[in-house]
N, CA, C, O and CB atoms as a CASP TS submission, in Angstrom:
PFRMAT TS
TARGET T0000
AUTHOR 0000-0000-0000
METHOD Language model
MODEL 1
PARENT N/A
ATOM      1  N   MET     1       5.750   6.756  -0.605  1.00  0.00           N
ATOM      2  CA  MET     1       6.098   7.329   0.664  1.00  0.00           C
ATOM      3  C   MET     1       7.165   8.405   0.431  1.00  0.00           C
ATOM      4  O   MET     1       8.031   8.258  -0.432  1.00  0.00           O
ATOM      5  CB  MET     1       6.593   6.237   1.648  1.00  0.00           C
ATOM      6  N   ILE     2       7.093   9.464   1.196  1.00  0.00           N
ATOM      7  CA  ILE     2       8.060  10.549   1.093  1.00  0.00           C
ATOM      8  C   ILE     2       9.234  10.253   2.015  1.00  0.00           C
ATOM      9  O   ILE     2       9.053   9.974   3.200  1.00  0.00           O
ATOM     10  CB  ILE     2       7.409  11.915   1.444  1.00  0.00           C
ATOM     11  N   GLN     3      10.435  10.316   1.459  1.00  0.00           N
ATOM     12  CA  GLN     3      11.644  10.065   2.239  1.00  0.00           C
ATOM     13  C   GLN     3      12.116  11.379   2.866  1.00  0.00           C
ATOM     14  O   GLN     3      12.382  12.349   2.156  1.00  0.00           O
ATOM     15  CB  GLN     3      12.763   9.438   1.349  1.00  0.00           C
ATOM     16  N   VAL     4      12.220  11.406   4.185  1.00  0.00           N
ATOM     17  CA  VAL     4      12.656  12.594   4.918  1.00  0.00           C
ATOM     18  C   VAL     4      14.012  12.298   5.535  1.00  0.00           C
ATOM     19  O   VAL     4      14.225  11.222   6.094  1.00  0.00           O
ATOM     20  CB  VAL     4      11.616  13.007   6.015  1.00  0.00           C
ATOM     21  N   SER     5      14.937  13.262   5.433  1.00  0.00           N
ATOM     22  CA  SER     5      16.264  13.081   6.019  1.00  0.00           C
ATOM     23  C   SER     5      16.421  14.017   7.221  1.00  0.00           C
ATOM     24  O   SER     5      15.544  14.833   7.501  1.00  0.00           O
ATOM     25  CB  SER     5      17.379  13.349   4.962  1.00  0.00           C
ATOM     26  N   ASN     6      17.525  13.891   7.911  1.00  0.00           N
ATOM     27  CA  ASN     6      17.791  14.748   9.071  1.00  0.00           C
ATOM     28  C   ASN     6      17.984  16.205   8.676  1.00  0.00           C
ATOM     29  O   ASN     6      17.822  17.096   9.510  1.00  0.00           O
ATOM     30  CB  ASN     6      19.021  14.255   9.814  1.00  0.00           C
ATOM     31  N   GLU     7      18.328  16.462   7.417  1.00  0.00           N
ATOM     32  CA  GLU     7      18.520  17.832   6.955  1.00  0.00           C
ATOM     33  C   GLU     7      17.191  18.520   6.640  1.00  0.00           C
ATOM     34  O   GLU     7      17.161  19.739   6.469  1.00  0.00           O
ATOM     35  CB  GLU     7      19.413  17.846   5.724  1.00  0.00           C
ATOM     36  N   ASP     8      16.086  17.762   6.561  1.00  0.00           N
ATOM     37  CA  ASP     8      14.780  18.334   6.249  1.00  0.00           C
ATOM     38  C   ASP     8      14.164  18.985   7.481  1.00  0.00           C
ATOM     39  O   ASP     8      14.458  18.616   8.618  1.00  0.00           O
ATOM     40  CB  ASP     8      13.844  17.257   5.696  1.00  0.00           C
ATOM     41  N   SER     9      13.306  19.956   7.224  1.00  0.00           N
ATOM     42  CA  SER     9      12.574  20.639   8.285  1.00  0.00           C
ATOM     43  C   SER     9      11.243  21.088   7.715  1.00  0.00           C
ATOM     44  O   SER     9      10.908  20.756   6.578  1.00  0.00           O
ATOM     45  CB  SER     9      13.383  21.851   8.857  1.00  0.00           C
ATOM     46  N   PHE    10      10.480  21.844   8.499  1.00  0.00           N
ATOM     47  CA  PHE    10       9.182  22.286   8.009  1.00  0.00           C
ATOM     48  C   PHE    10       9.311  23.171   6.781  1.00  0.00           C
ATOM     49  O   PHE    10       8.336  23.364   6.055  1.00  0.00           O
ATOM     50  CB  PHE    10       8.440  23.024   9.098  1.00  0.00           C
ATOM     51  N   ASN    11      10.494  23.710   6.539  1.00  0.00           N
ATOM     52  CA  ASN    11      10.714  24.522   5.338  1.00  0.00           C
ATOM     53  C   ASN    11      10.797  23.663   4.078  1.00  0.00           C
ATOM     54  O   ASN    11      10.397  24.109   3.002  1.00  0.00           O
ATOM     55  CB  ASN    11      11.993  25.344   5.487  1.00  0.00           C
ATOM     56  N   THR    12      11.301  22.460   4.194  1.00  0.00           N
ATOM     57  CA  THR    12      11.488  21.610   3.016  1.00  0.00           C
ATOM     58  C   THR    12      10.337  20.624   2.792  1.00  0.00           C
ATOM     59  O   THR    12      10.206  20.077   1.697  1.00  0.00           O
ATOM     60  CB  THR    12      12.782  20.846   3.146  1.00  0.00           C
ATOM     61  N   TYR    13       9.503  20.388   3.808  1.00  0.00           N
ATOM     62  CA  TYR    13       8.411  19.419   3.664  1.00  0.00           C
ATOM     63  C   TYR    13       7.485  19.733   2.491  1.00  0.00           C
ATOM     64  O   TYR    13       7.143  18.816   1.744  1.00  0.00           O
ATOM     65  CB  TYR    13       7.603  19.368   4.938  1.00  0.00           C
ATOM     66  N   PRO    14       7.061  20.988   2.291  1.00  0.00           N
ATOM     67  CA  PRO    14       6.194  21.252   1.130  1.00  0.00           C
ATOM     68  C   PRO    14       6.857  20.912  -0.202  1.00  0.00           C
ATOM     69  O   PRO    14       6.179  20.469  -1.128  1.00  0.00           O
ATOM     70  CB  PRO    14       5.778  22.707   1.120  1.00  0.00           C
ATOM     71  N   TYR    15       8.169  21.111  -0.313  1.00  0.00           N
ATOM     72  CA  TYR    15       8.870  20.762  -1.556  1.00  0.00           C
ATOM     73  C   TYR    15       8.890  19.251  -1.765  1.00  0.00           C
ATOM     74  O   TYR    15       8.721  18.770  -2.885  1.00  0.00           O
ATOM     75  CB  TYR    15      10.308  21.309  -1.535  1.00  0.00           C
ATOM     76  N   LEU    16       9.096  18.511  -0.686  1.00  0.00           N
ATOM     77  CA  LEU    16       9.070  17.050  -0.788  1.00  0.00           C
ATOM     78  C   LEU    16       7.679  16.563  -1.184  1.00  0.00           C
ATOM     79  O   LEU    16       7.547  15.646  -1.996  1.00  0.00           O
ATOM     80  CB  LEU    16       9.499  16.407   0.546  1.00  0.00           C
ATOM     81  N   GLN    17       6.642  17.175  -0.613  1.00  0.00           N
ATOM     82  CA  GLN    17       5.277  16.795  -0.943  1.00  0.00           C
ATOM     83  C   GLN    17       4.947  17.135  -2.395  1.00  0.00           C
ATOM     84  O   GLN    17       4.292  16.355  -3.087  1.00  0.00           O
ATOM     85  CB  GLN    17       4.293  17.486  -0.002  1.00  0.00           C
ATOM     86  N   THR    18       5.397  18.289  -2.846  1.00  0.00           N
ATOM     87  CA  THR    18       5.142  18.684  -4.233  1.00  0.00           C
ATOM     88  C   THR    18       5.831  17.737  -5.205  1.00  0.00           C
ATOM     89  O   THR    18       5.248  17.348  -6.217  1.00  0.00           O
ATOM     90  CB  THR    18       5.613  20.121  -4.477  1.00  0.00           C
ATOM     91  N   ALA    19       7.066  17.369  -4.902  1.00  0.00           N
ATOM     92  CA  ALA    19       7.793  16.441  -5.775  1.00  0.00           C
ATOM     93  C   ALA    19       7.067  15.102  -5.847  1.00  0.00           C
ATOM     94  O   ALA    19       6.967  14.511  -6.923  1.00  0.00           O
ATOM     95  CB  ALA    19       9.240  16.237  -5.272  1.00  0.00           C
ATOM     96  N   LYS    20       6.566  14.621  -4.726  1.00  0.00           N
ATOM     97  CA  LYS    20       5.838  13.351  -4.717  1.00  0.00           C
ATOM     98  C   LYS    20       4.520  13.485  -5.471  1.00  0.00           C
ATOM     99  O   LYS    20       4.124  12.568  -6.190  1.00  0.00           O
ATOM    100  CB  LYS    20       5.578  12.884  -3.271  1.00  0.00           C
ATOM    101  N   ALA    21       3.837  14.620  -5.315  1.00  0.00           N
ATOM    102  CA  ALA    21       2.574  14.842  -6.016  1.00  0.00           C
ATOM    103  C   ALA    21       2.778  14.852  -7.527  1.00  0.00           C
ATOM    104  O   ALA    21       1.954  14.314  -8.267  1.00  0.00           O
ATOM    105  CB  ALA    21       1.939  16.159  -5.563  1.00  0.00           C
ATOM    106  N   ILE    22       3.866  15.456  -7.987  1.00  0.00           N
ATOM    107  CA  ILE    22       4.158  15.486  -9.424  1.00  0.00           C
ATOM    108  C   ILE    22       4.380  14.070  -9.946  1.00  0.00           C
ATOM    109  O   ILE    22       3.912  13.719 -11.029  1.00  0.00           O
ATOM    110  CB  ILE    22       5.398  16.366  -9.714  1.00  0.00           C
ATOM    111  N   GLU    23       5.093  13.266  -9.174  1.00  0.00           N
ATOM    112  CA  GLU    23       5.334  11.867  -9.559  1.00  0.00           C
ATOM    113  C   GLU    23       4.006  11.103  -9.658  1.00  0.00           C
ATOM    114  O   GLU    23       3.786  10.362 -10.616  1.00  0.00           O
ATOM    115  CB  GLU    23       6.280  11.173  -8.534  1.00  0.00           C
ATOM    116  N   LEU    24       3.122  11.285  -8.668  1.00  0.00           N
ATOM    117  CA  LEU    24       1.832  10.594  -8.678  1.00  0.00           C
ATOM    118  C   LEU    24       0.949  11.082  -9.822  1.00  0.00           C
ATOM    119  O   LEU    24       0.257  10.288 -10.460  1.00  0.00           O
ATOM    120  CB  LEU    24       1.113  10.793  -7.342  1.00  0.00           C
ATOM    121  N   LEU    25       0.973  12.383 -10.079  1.00  0.00           N
ATOM    122  CA  LEU    25       0.192  12.941 -11.182  1.00  0.00           C
ATOM    123  C   LEU    25       0.674  12.387 -12.517  1.00  0.00           C
ATOM    124  O   LEU    25      -0.133  12.076 -13.393  1.00  0.00           O
ATOM    125  CB  LEU    25       0.278  14.474 -11.182  1.00  0.00           C
ATOM    126  N   ASP    26       1.976  12.266 -12.670  1.00  0.00           N
ATOM    127  CA  ASP    26       2.536  11.692 -13.893  1.00  0.00           C
ATOM    128  C   ASP    26       2.039  10.256 -14.085  1.00  0.00           C
ATOM    129  O   ASP    26       1.711   9.853 -15.201  1.00  0.00           O
ATOM    130  CB  ASP    26       4.082  11.725 -13.849  1.00  0.00           C
ATOM    131  N   ASN    27       1.985   9.486 -12.994  1.00  0.00           N
ATOM    132  CA  ASN    27       1.483   8.109 -13.075  1.00  0.00           C
ATOM    133  C   ASN    27       0.023   8.083 -13.520  1.00  0.00           C
ATOM    134  O   ASN    27      -0.359   7.273 -14.365  1.00  0.00           O
ATOM    135  CB  ASN    27       1.632   7.400 -11.717  1.00  0.00           C
ATOM    136  N   VAL    28      -0.791   8.971 -12.949  1.00  0.00           N
ATOM    137  CA  VAL    28      -2.208   9.010 -13.305  1.00  0.00           C
ATOM    138  C   VAL    28      -2.385   9.421 -14.766  1.00  0.00           C
ATOM    139  O   VAL    28      -3.200   8.836 -15.480  1.00  0.00           O
ATOM    140  CB  VAL    28      -2.969   9.981 -12.382  1.00  0.00           C
ATOM    141  N   LEU    29      -1.631  10.416 -15.211  1.00  0.00           N
ATOM    142  CA  LEU    29      -1.743  10.851 -16.600  1.00  0.00           C
ATOM    143  C   LEU    29      -1.322   9.753 -17.570  1.00  0.00           C
ATOM    144  O   LEU    29      -1.931   9.596 -18.628  1.00  0.00           O
ATOM    145  CB  LEU    29      -0.899  12.097 -16.830  1.00  0.00           C
ATOM    146  N   ASN    30      -0.289   8.994 -17.221  1.00  0.00           N
ATOM    147  CA  ASN    30       0.121   7.860 -18.060  1.00  0.00           C
ATOM    148  C   ASN    30      -0.969   6.794 -18.098  1.00  0.00           C
ATOM    149  O   ASN    30      -1.252   6.233 -19.157  1.00  0.00           O
ATOM    150  CB  ASN    30       1.440   7.250 -17.541  1.00  0.00           C
ATOM    151  N   ASP    31      -1.588   6.509 -16.935  1.00  0.00           N
ATOM    152  CA  ASP    31      -2.684   5.544 -16.904  1.00  0.00           C
ATOM    153  C   ASP    31      -3.859   6.032 -17.750  1.00  0.00           C
ATOM    154  O   ASP    31      -4.488   5.245 -18.458  1.00  0.00           O
ATOM    155  CB  ASP    31      -3.138   5.294 -15.457  1.00  0.00           C
ATOM    156  N   LEU    32      -4.149   7.319 -17.674  1.00  0.00           N
ATOM    157  CA  LEU    32      -5.243   7.889 -18.459  1.00  0.00           C
ATOM    158  C   LEU    32      -4.938   7.781 -19.956  1.00  0.00           C
ATOM    159  O   LEU    32      -5.802   7.415 -20.753  1.00  0.00           O
ATOM    160  CB  LEU    32      -5.483   9.364 -18.062  1.00  0.00           C
ATOM    161  N   LYS    33      -3.697   8.104 -20.320  1.00  0.00           N
ATOM    162  CA  LYS    33      -3.289   8.027 -21.728  1.00  0.00           C
ATOM    163  C   LYS    33      -3.388   6.595 -22.253  1.00  0.00           C
ATOM    164  O   LYS    33      -3.770   6.375 -23.402  1.00  0.00           O
ATOM    165  CB  LYS    33      -1.853   8.551 -21.899  1.00  0.00           C
ATOM    166  N   ASN    34      -3.044   5.627 -21.408  1.00  0.00           N
ATOM    167  CA  ASN    34      -3.063   4.221 -21.807  1.00  0.00           C
ATOM    168  C   ASN    34      -4.416   3.553 -21.553  1.00  0.00           C
ATOM    169  O   ASN    34      -4.552   2.341 -21.719  1.00  0.00           O
ATOM    170  CB  ASN    34      -1.979   3.466 -21.068  1.00  0.00           C
ATOM    171  N   ASP    35      -5.415   4.345 -21.151  1.00  0.00           N
ATOM    172  CA  ASP    35      -6.752   3.836 -20.839  1.00  0.00           C
ATOM    173  C   ASP    35      -6.672   2.703 -19.823  1.00  0.00           C
ATOM    174  O   ASP    35      -7.291   1.654 -19.999  1.00  0.00           O
ATOM    175  CB  ASP    35      -7.459   3.353 -22.117  1.00  0.00           C
ATOM    176  N   ASP    36      -5.909   2.924 -18.765  1.00  0.00           N
ATOM    177  CA  ASP    36      -5.665   1.899 -17.748  1.00  0.00           C
ATOM    178  C   ASP    36      -6.030   2.396 -16.348  1.00  0.00           C
ATOM    179  O   ASP    36      -5.412   1.991 -15.363  1.00  0.00           O
ATOM    180  CB  ASP    36      -4.200   1.464 -17.779  1.00  0.00           C
ATOM    181  N   LEU    37      -7.033   3.273 -16.260  1.00  0.00           N
ATOM    182  CA  LEU    37      -7.456   3.751 -14.944  1.00  0.00           C
ATOM    183  C   LEU    37      -8.259   2.682 -14.231  1.00  0.00           C
ATOM    184  O   LEU    37      -9.097   2.015 -14.838  1.00  0.00           O
ATOM    185  CB  LEU    37      -8.279   5.040 -15.069  1.00  0.00           C
ATOM    186  N   GLN    38      -8.003   2.521 -12.941  1.00  0.00           N
ATOM    187  CA  GLN    38      -8.727   1.540 -12.141  1.00  0.00           C
ATOM    188  C   GLN    38      -9.277   2.234 -10.910  1.00  0.00           C
ATOM    189  O   GLN    38      -8.558   2.950 -10.212  1.00  0.00           O
ATOM    190  CB  GLN    38      -7.813   0.343 -11.745  1.00  0.00           C
ATOM    191  N   GLN    39     -10.565   2.017 -10.647  1.00  0.00           N
ATOM    192  CA  GLN    39     -11.177   2.610  -9.472  1.00  0.00           C
ATOM    193  C   GLN    39     -10.795   1.792  -8.254  1.00  0.00           C
ATOM    194  O   GLN    39     -10.824   0.562  -8.282  1.00  0.00           O
ATOM    195  CB  GLN    39     -12.712   2.693  -9.621  1.00  0.00           C
ATOM    196  N   LYS    40     -10.435   2.491  -7.181  1.00  0.00           N
ATOM    197  CA  LYS    40     -10.050   1.809  -5.951  1.00  0.00           C
ATOM    198  C   LYS    40     -11.016   2.198  -4.848  1.00  0.00           C
ATOM    199  O   LYS    40     -11.566   3.299  -4.836  1.00  0.00           O
ATOM    200  CB  LYS    40      -8.592   2.151  -5.551  1.00  0.00           C
ATOM    201  N   GLU    41     -11.209   1.275  -3.928  1.00  0.00           N
ATOM    202  CA  GLU    41     -12.044   1.558  -2.766  1.00  0.00           C
ATOM    203  C   GLU    41     -11.296   2.511  -1.832  1.00  0.00           C
ATOM    204  O   GLU    41     -10.080   2.395  -1.683  1.00  0.00           O
ATOM    205  CB  GLU    41     -12.431   0.244  -2.024  1.00  0.00           C
ATOM    206  N   PRO    42     -12.002   3.445  -1.205  1.00  0.00           N
ATOM    207  CA  PRO    42     -11.341   4.334  -0.254  1.00  0.00           C
ATOM    208  C   PRO    42     -10.797   3.546   0.940  1.00  0.00           C
ATOM    209  O   PRO    42     -11.346   2.511   1.316  1.00  0.00           O
ATOM    210  CB  PRO    42     -12.313   5.424   0.227  1.00  0.00           C
ATOM    211  N   LEU    43      -9.729   4.045   1.519  1.00  0.00           N
ATOM    212  CA  LEU    43      -9.128   3.375   2.675  1.00  0.00           C
ATOM    213  C   LEU    43     -10.010   3.477   3.908  1.00  0.00           C
ATOM    214  O   LEU    43      -9.954   2.622   4.792  1.00  0.00           O
ATOM    215  CB  LEU    43      -7.761   3.966   2.974  1.00  0.00           C
ATOM    216  N   THR    44     -10.824   4.521   3.965  1.00  0.00           N
ATOM    217  CA  THR    44     -11.711   4.721   5.103  1.00  0.00           C
ATOM    218  C   THR    44     -13.011   5.334   4.609  1.00  0.00           C
ATOM    219  O   THR    44     -13.041   5.978   3.561  1.00  0.00           O
ATOM    220  CB  THR    44     -11.048   5.621   6.182  1.00  0.00           C
ATOM    221  N   LYS    45     -14.061   5.138   5.347  1.00  0.00           N
ATOM    222  CA  LYS    45     -15.353   5.718   4.987  1.00  0.00           C
ATOM    223  C   LYS    45     -15.459   7.170   5.467  1.00  0.00           C
ATOM    224  O   LYS    45     -16.313   7.930   5.009  1.00  0.00           O
ATOM    225  CB  LYS    45     -16.496   4.879   5.579  1.00  0.00           C
ATOM    226  N   GLU    46     -14.582   7.532   6.392  1.00  0.00           N
ATOM    227  CA  GLU    46     -14.611   8.881   6.941  1.00  0.00           C
ATOM    228  C   GLU    46     -13.766   9.815   6.087  1.00  0.00           C
ATOM    229  O   GLU    46     -12.745   9.415   5.527  1.00  0.00           O
ATOM    230  CB  GLU    46     -14.114   8.885   8.396  1.00  0.00           C
ATOM    231  N   SER    47     -14.200  11.038   5.998  1.00  0.00           N
ATOM    232  CA  SER    47     -13.368  12.037   5.328  1.00  0.00           C
ATOM    233  C   SER    47     -12.648  12.852   6.388  1.00  0.00           C
ATOM    234  O   SER    47     -13.057  12.882   7.549  1.00  0.00           O
ATOM    235  CB  SER    47     -14.221  12.958   4.399  1.00  0.00           C
ATOM    236  N   ALA    48     -11.579  13.507   5.983  1.00  0.00           N
ATOM    237  CA  ALA    48     -10.809  14.296   6.936  1.00  0.00           C
ATOM    238  C   ALA    48     -10.311  15.559   6.256  1.00  0.00           C
ATOM    239  O   ALA    48      -9.984  15.556   5.069  1.00  0.00           O
ATOM    240  CB  ALA    48      -9.626  13.480   7.508  1.00  0.00           C
ATOM    241  N   LEU    49     -10.261  16.608   7.004  1.00  0.00           N
ATOM    242  CA  LEU    49      -9.708  17.862   6.519  1.00  0.00           C
ATOM    243  C   LEU    49      -8.406  18.079   7.266  1.00  0.00           C
ATOM    244  O   LEU    49      -8.379  18.056   8.496  1.00  0.00           O
ATOM    245  CB  LEU    49     -10.705  19.065   6.722  1.00  0.00           C
ATOM    246  N   TRP    50      -7.325  18.288   6.526  1.00  0.00           N
ATOM    247  CA  TRP    50      -6.020  18.441   7.147  1.00  0.00           C
ATOM    248  C   TRP    50      -5.421  19.749   6.685  1.00  0.00           C
ATOM    249  O   TRP    50      -5.603  20.155   5.537  1.00  0.00           O
ATOM    250  CB  TRP    50      -5.090  17.253   6.808  1.00  0.00           C
ATOM    251  N   SER    51      -4.711  20.402   7.572  1.00  0.00           N
ATOM    252  CA  SER    51      -3.998  21.616   7.197  1.00  0.00           C
ATOM    253  C   SER    51      -2.625  21.589   7.859  1.00  0.00           C
ATOM    254  O   SER    51      -2.382  20.821   8.789  1.00  0.00           O
ATOM    255  CB  SER    51      -4.796  22.894   7.607  1.00  0.00           C
ATOM    256  N   TYR    52      -1.735  22.442   7.362  1.00  0.00           N
ATOM    257  CA  TYR    52      -0.401  22.517   7.946  1.00  0.00           C
ATOM    258  C   TYR    52      -0.491  23.044   9.374  1.00  0.00           C
ATOM    259  O   TYR    52      -1.356  23.865   9.680  1.00  0.00           O
ATOM    260  CB  TYR    52       0.522  23.417   7.092  1.00  0.00           C
ATOM    261  N   PRO    53       0.392  22.581  10.243  1.00  0.00           N
ATOM    262  CA  PRO    53       0.410  23.093  11.612  1.00  0.00           C
ATOM    263  C   PRO    53       0.730  24.593  11.626  1.00  0.00           C
ATOM    264  O   PRO    53       1.393  25.120  10.733  1.00  0.00           O
ATOM    265  CB  PRO    53       1.440  22.318  12.461  1.00  0.00           C
ATOM    266  N   THR    54       0.242  25.241  12.653  1.00  0.00           N
ATOM    267  CA  THR    54       0.542  26.660  12.820  1.00  0.00           C
ATOM    268  C   THR    54       1.967  26.813  13.339  1.00  0.00           C
ATOM    269  O   THR    54       2.606  25.833  13.724  1.00  0.00           O
ATOM    270  CB  THR    54      -0.472  27.335  13.784  1.00  0.00           C
ATOM    271  N   LEU    55       2.453  28.038  13.347  1.00  0.00           N
ATOM    272  CA  LEU    55       3.787  28.309  13.870  1.00  0.00           C
ATOM    273  C   LEU    55       3.907  27.836  15.317  1.00  0.00           C
ATOM    274  O   LEU    55       4.918  27.249  15.701  1.00  0.00           O
ATOM    275  CB  LEU    55       4.108  29.808  13.771  1.00  0.00           C
ATOM    276  N   PHE    56       2.875  28.092  16.115  1.00  0.00           N
ATOM    277  CA  PHE    56       2.920  27.688  17.514  1.00  0.00           C
ATOM    278  C   PHE    56       2.903  26.171  17.679  1.00  0.00           C
ATOM    279  O   PHE    56       3.506  25.644  18.615  1.00  0.00           O
ATOM    280  CB  PHE    56       1.757  28.297  18.262  1.00  0.00           C
ATOM    281  N   GLU    57       2.216  25.464  16.777  1.00  0.00           N
ATOM    282  CA  GLU    57       2.242  24.004  16.831  1.00  0.00           C
ATOM    283  C   GLU    57       3.620  23.470  16.458  1.00  0.00           C
ATOM    284  O   GLU    57       4.086  22.495  17.047  1.00  0.00           O
ATOM    285  CB  GLU    57       1.179  23.415  15.900  1.00  0.00           C
ATOM    286  N   TYR    58       4.277  24.103  15.480  1.00  0.00           N
ATOM    287  CA  TYR    58       5.653  23.722  15.143  1.00  0.00           C
ATOM    288  C   TYR    58       6.577  23.926  16.343  1.00  0.00           C
ATOM    289  O   TYR    58       7.386  23.055  16.663  1.00  0.00           O
ATOM    290  CB  TYR    58       6.162  24.537  13.935  1.00  0.00           C
ATOM    291  N   ILE    59       6.457  25.065  16.996  1.00  0.00           N
ATOM    292  CA  ILE    59       7.307  25.363  18.152  1.00  0.00           C
ATOM    293  C   ILE    59       7.047  24.364  19.267  1.00  0.00           C
ATOM    294  O   ILE    59       7.987  23.840  19.864  1.00  0.00           O
ATOM    295  CB  ILE    59       7.063  26.799  18.655  1.00  0.00           C
ATOM    296  N   LYS    60       5.768  24.096  19.553  1.00  0.00           N
ATOM    297  CA  LYS    60       5.414  23.137  20.601  1.00  0.00           C
ATOM    298  C   LYS    60       5.987  21.754  20.293  1.00  0.00           C
ATOM    299  O   LYS    60       6.569  21.111  21.167  1.00  0.00           O
ATOM    300  CB  LYS    60       3.887  23.053  20.758  1.00  0.00           C
ATOM    301  N   ASN    61       5.821  21.294  19.038  1.00  0.00           N
ATOM    302  CA  ASN    61       6.333  19.968  18.674  1.00  0.00           C
ATOM    303  C   ASN    61       7.854  19.917  18.688  1.00  0.00           C
ATOM    304  O   ASN    61       8.440  18.881  18.999  1.00  0.00           O
ATOM    305  CB  ASN    61       5.824  19.570  17.302  1.00  0.00           C
ATOM    306  N   PHE    62       8.494  21.034  18.351  1.00  0.00           N
ATOM    307  CA  PHE    62       9.954  21.069  18.407  1.00  0.00           C
ATOM    308  C   PHE    62      10.434  20.964  19.845  1.00  0.00           C
ATOM    309  O   PHE    62      11.364  20.212  20.140  1.00  0.00           O
ATOM    310  CB  PHE    62      10.489  22.355  17.760  1.00  0.00           C
ATOM    311  N   ILE    63       9.805  21.714  20.739  1.00  0.00           N
ATOM    312  CA  ILE    63      10.203  21.714  22.147  1.00  0.00           C
ATOM    313  C   ILE    63       9.863  20.368  22.801  1.00  0.00           C
ATOM    314  O   ILE    63      10.684  19.791  23.513  1.00  0.00           O
ATOM    315  CB  ILE    63       9.510  22.872  22.905  1.00  0.00           C
ATOM    316  N   LYS    64       8.656  19.883  22.551  1.00  0.00           N
ATOM    317  CA  LYS    64       8.175  18.684  23.231  1.00  0.00           C
ATOM    318  C   LYS    64       8.792  17.393  22.670  1.00  0.00           C
ATOM    319  O   LYS    64       9.143  16.488  23.427  1.00  0.00           O
ATOM    320  CB  LYS    64       6.664  18.613  23.128  1.00  0.00           C
ATOM    321  N   PHE    65       8.921  17.317  21.334  1.00  0.00           N
ATOM    322  CA  PHE    65       9.353  16.054  20.714  1.00  0.00           C
ATOM    323  C   PHE    65      10.663  16.164  19.936  1.00  0.00           C
ATOM    324  O   PHE    65      11.193  15.153  19.473  1.00  0.00           O
ATOM    325  CB  PHE    65       8.276  15.554  19.790  1.00  0.00           C
ATOM    326  N   GLY    66      11.190  17.377  19.787  1.00  0.00           N
ATOM    327  CA  GLY    66      12.405  17.559  19.002  1.00  0.00           C
ATOM    328  C   GLY    66      12.177  17.431  17.508  1.00  0.00           C
ATOM    329  O   GLY    66      13.122  17.239  16.742  1.00  0.00           O
ATOM    330  N   VAL    67      10.905  17.538  17.088  1.00  0.00           N
ATOM    331  CA  VAL    67      10.550  17.413  15.676  1.00  0.00           C
ATOM    332  C   VAL    67      10.946  18.680  14.944  1.00  0.00           C
ATOM    333  O   VAL    67      10.656  19.788  15.394  1.00  0.00           O
ATOM    334  CB  VAL    67       9.038  17.133  15.502  1.00  0.00           C
ATOM    335  N   LYS    68      11.628  18.503  13.782  1.00  0.00           N
ATOM    336  CA  LYS    68      12.011  19.660  12.982  1.00  0.00           C
ATOM    337  C   LYS    68      10.948  19.956  11.964  1.00  0.00           C
ATOM    338  O   LYS    68      11.083  20.901  11.187  1.00  0.00           O
ATOM    339  CB  LYS    68      13.352  19.433  12.295  1.00  0.00           C
TER
END
């Protein structure tokens, strides 16, 4: 899970995500090196496409919910 603080905003979220991705990639590479990969069942049968919110969605969420 990514830890978000009150000082974080939409400017820092990609950096937090990248740092977490690097950590997860390191784990996978270590498992691959140690021949310890395990296949897991997907959490859902549905696929989803996600993208970052637009500027207007950020503004709306900030005004409506106070989300940074």
